[in-house]
N, C-alpha and C positions, 0 to 999 in steps of 0.2 A: 759451477755455474758462471758464467761469464757476465761482469756488469755491463748495462746497455741504458743507454738513455737514447732521446727522439734523433742526435744527429750519427750516430753508432753506436759500437761496442769497443770495449776493453779485453784486451788479450794480456793478461795477467801470468806473471812466470810462476812457478811451482813454489818457490822459495818467496814470492812477492817482493822480489827486490827489483825488479823491473815491469813495464807493461808497454803495449801498443796498443794504438786507437785506429780503429778501421771503421771509415768513414761508409755511410750508406750512398753517398753519392759525392761526385764531386772529386776534384785531385788535390793535392792528395790522398791518395787511397788509406795508406798509413801512414800514420805517424807517430815519434817516440818521444820520450824528453829529451831536449838540446843538451849537447855536454856531456852525454852518458853513452858509453858504447857499449852494444847491447850484447849482453852475456849468452853463451849456449845455453838452448832450451834443454834441460837433462831432465830426463822422467826415468829414475832407477827405483827399483823398490825392492829386489831380492839379488842374492850373489848368481848374476848368470854371466856366462861367458861367452853371451852374443849381444851385439850392438846393431841397433838399426840407425842408420845416418838418413834423414830426411830433409828435403827442401820446404823449410814453412813450416811454421808454428801450427798450422792447424794440420797439414799431414800427421804432425807429433802426436798432436791430440784426438784424430781418427785413429791413429795406430795405437794409442792408448785407451781409446775406450774399446777396441775391436777385440784387442790379442787377450789371451789369456796371461797372467800376470807372471807365469814364470817363463814364458816365451823369450823376450829378450829386453833387454833397458832400450829406450829411445832418447836420442838427442838429435836438435835441429840449432843449425847456426843462422838460420833465418833463411833470407833468399839466396839464389845462387850464388852472388859476389861475395856474401862472406865466406864461402867454402874456401875463397882465395884469401880474404882481409884474415880471416880467422884460424886459416890451416895450423899453426903452431899450436893454438889450444885444442883445435879439432885431433890433429895427431896424439898430442899428451893425453887426451882424454880417452882416445879409443886405443891405445895403447895396453890398456890393461884386458882387452877381450881377446878371445881366441877366436871369434867369425864376426866379422862386420859386415853389413849388408848396407851398402850407399845407393837409396831411391833418390832419384833427380826425375825434374821432368825432361821429357824430350823433346827440347829446344836447344839453342845452341850455346844461352849460358848454363845449361842445365849441366849439357853434356862436357862445358869447360868444367865445369866444379867438380864433375865427377873423375875427369881424367887428370884433374889436379891434384887429388885427394887420394886414389886408390894406390897409385905405384908407392908412395910414402908408405901408407899400411903395409904393402906388400912386403918392402922391405926390412920390416920390421917381423917379419914371420907370421904375420896374421893372414888368416884365408880370408878372404874378401869376395864378396858377392857382389854384384852390380846390377841393378834394373832401373832401365827408364822406360816410360811409358807416356802417351798422352794422357792418360787417365792418373792423376795424383791419388794417393791415399784416401783424401778425402772426398776427391769425385767416385772411387770405387764404395766407400762407404753410403755414399747416398744413393748411390745407383743399385747396388747389391747389399746393403744391408752390413752389422757387424761381422754375420756369418761369412759372407763373400770375400768380405777385406781378411778375414782372418784364414779363410781356405787359400786365396792368392799368396799369402805372407807363408804359408806352411810349403805350396808348390815351390815356391822360392828355394826354401831353405831346405828341401828334400831333393832340390836341384833336378826336379820332375820339369815334365816340357810346360810351361807357363801357358802356351796357347792349345792346350789339347782341348778345350772347349770354343769354338770359333764362335758362337753366337755369345756366350756370356763375356769373351775376352776378346772383344774385336781389336781393341787396339794394344792388346799384348803381344808384342812379335819376338820371337828369337834373335838374337844377335849373334854374329859369328866373331869377326875382329874389327870390323869394320866401327869407328865413331861415330858414323853416322845414322846408323842401324839401331833402331830401339830395340830393347830386350833384356833379356837376362844373359849374364854369363859368368863363369866361376873363373876369375884370376887365380893361376897357382902358380 
């Protein structure tokens, strides 16, 4: 349960050592304690060989809500800029996994974040999957429910075409090699 008051709500890290406040209105939308570096958001429950790195804590919570317990561990460094500023911590954390899915927003910051992290993981011999979309995990959860988000993640991991249902997945597009094209690609 997310603590809430009349101004907004608080996102509390799973281990309780950090929080962010998200305002219902006004700027800044997010506030965190001053003088504290935001730690990685880590949701790992079982011995998994698969990790999903996603942009934003809401997306991490949405994935955690929708996925089966044994599907994958989930981690978020926060906004896209933190992929660069926390890259050493992300690489260190992800290095224990065989497969990593990096899911970012399909905007310039998300694409930069993705391209900053995945070559480093690939050099470690990790199977790296990347997925960018105009719909983030929270958008998919809200529009299609937990089953819709779970199905999309399963299709990404099975390396199937994530665009096989144009009506359900109108913003999901397959990517070739272009950094500017949204979609899914296996990096081998």
